[in-house]
C-alpha positions in Angstrom: 142.2 79.1 100.6 140.3 76.2 101.3 139.1 73.7 98.7 137.7 71.3 100.6 133.6 71.9 99.7 133.8 71.8 96.1 135.8 68.4 96.0 132.7 66.8 96.5 131.6 67.9 92.5 134.4 65.5 91.0 136.0 68.8 89.8 139.9 68.4 90.1 142.7 71.3 88.9 141.8 74.1 87.0 138.3 73.2 86.9 138.1 73.2 90.8 140.1 76.8 90.9 137.3 77.9 88.5 134.8 76.9 90.7 136.2 78.4 93.5 136.7 82.0 91.8 132.8 81.3 91.0 132.3 80.9 94.7 133.9 84.0 95.2 131.7 85.7 93.0 128.5 84.2 94.2 129.8 85.2 97.9 130.4 88.9 97.4 127.2 88.9 95.8 124.9 87.4 98.6 124.0 87.1 102.0 126.0 83.9 102.7 127.7 83.7 106.0 131.0 82.4 104.6 132.8 81.1 101.6 132.5 77.4 102.7 128.2 78.3 102.4 128.5 79.1 98.8 131.2 76.5 98.1 128.6 73.7 99.9 125.9 75.3 98.0 127.8 75.4 94.8 128.5 71.8 95.1 125.0 70.8 96.0 123.5 72.8 92.8 126.0 71.6 90.6 125.4 67.8 91.9 121.7 68.1 91.6 121.5 70.1 88.1 125.0 69.6 86.4 125.1 73.1 85.6 128.7 74.9 85.1 130.0 78.0 84.7 127.7 81.2 84.6 124.5 79.1 84.9 126.2 77.6 88.3 126.7 80.8 89.8 122.9 82.1 89.0 121.6 79.0 89.9 123.3 78.8 93.6 122.6 82.4 94.1 119.1 81.4 93.3 119.1 78.8 96.1 121.3 80.9 98.6 118.5 83.5 98.1 115.4 80.9 98.5 117.2 79.6 101.4 117.8 83.2 103.3 114.1 84.2 102.4 112.0 81.2 102.8 114.2 78.6 104.6 114.6 76.0 102.2 117.7 74.1 102.1 120.1 74.6 98.6 120.3 71.0 98.0 116.5 70.6 98.1 115.7 73.6 96.0 118.2 72.6 93.6 116.6 69.3 93.2 113.5 70.7 92.6 114.6 73.4 90.2 116.3 70.6 88.2 113.1 68.3 87.8 111.4 71.3 86.6 113.9 72.4 84.5 114.1 68.8 83.3 110.0 68.3 82.7 109.0 71.6 81.5 112.4 73.0 79.8 113.1 76.1 82.1 115.9 77.8 82.8 117.1 78.0 86.5 115.9 81.3 86.7 112.5 80.6 86.1 112.4 77.5 88.0 113.6 79.1 91.1 111.0 82.0 90.2 108.2 79.4 90.0 109.1 78.1 93.4 109.2 81.2 95.0 105.7 82.3 93.5 104.1 78.9 95.0 105.7 79.5 98.5 104.6 83.1 98.1 101.1 82.4 97.0 100.5 79.7 99.6 101.0 76.3 98.1 103.6 75.7 100.9 101.6 75.8 103.8 102.0 72.4 104.6 106.0 72.5 103.7 105.6 70.2 101.3 105.7 72.7 97.8 109.6 71.2 96.7 108.4 67.5 97.5 105.2 67.5 95.6 107.0 69.9 92.8 109.5 67.0 92.2 107.3 64.1 92.3 104.4 65.3 89.9 106.1 67.8 87.5 106.4 64.8 85.1 102.9 63.7 85.2 101.6 67.5 84.4 104.5 67.7 81.7 103.3 64.2 80.2 99.6 65.8 80.2 100.7 68.9 78.1 100.2 71.5 80.9 103.0 74.3 81.6 104.7 74.6 84.6 102.8 77.8 85.2 99.7 75.9 84.7 101.3 73.2 87.2 101.7 76.0 89.8 98.6 77.5 89.0 96.6 74.3 89.9 98.7 74.0 93.4 98.1 77.8 94.6 94.3 77.5 93.3 94.0 73.8 95.5 95.7 75.6 98.7 93.1 79.0 98.3 90.4 76.6 97.6 91.1 75.0 101.2 92.8 71.7 100.0 95.0 70.2 103.0 97.8 69.8 101.1 99.0 70.4 97.6 100.2 66.6 97.1 96.2 65.7 97.3 96.1 68.2 94.0 99.2 66.6 92.1 97.9 63.2 93.3 94.5 63.9 91.8 96.5 65.1 88.3 98.6 62.0 88.2 95.9 59.6 88.7 94.1 61.4 86.1 96.9 60.9 83.8 97.6 56.9 84.7 93.8 56.6 83.6 94.1 59.0 80.3 97.1 56.8 79.4 95.5 53.3 80.1 92.4 54.3 78.6 90.1 53.4 82.0 86.7 53.9 82.1 87.2 55.3 85.5 
């Protein structure tokens, strides 16, 4: 059995063997084309999120499902899920579900949803807004005809900056 794709995780010995068993389980329950694809996805998810064990398996399954259904690369969706998890205290499942909801609700019409979620999640969280409120504002912006949801995120970021510095603007 080839273990090369999982070597990028820094795992060795028994830990690497355990990752390979996990990769085989993910492969058997996904639409992945090969075990190498799963191993590469698992490596990307682990690197982006630091997840291990069952949580890593589930997050890898979510990432592969997003790749299969929405075309998001696993490495990009894992980075975005990690940002949502870190800034809003979400589980991997909640983070990936939120990404899916946003994409299916029109917030990714310009292909920038993942970047916007990464860039602005900390600003929304700093204002005390929830992940759901964050996504709702992006969806509402898209529905209102905003050219790019980045503009919605940027407006909240600027408001956050002005609120913190006490600016009159």
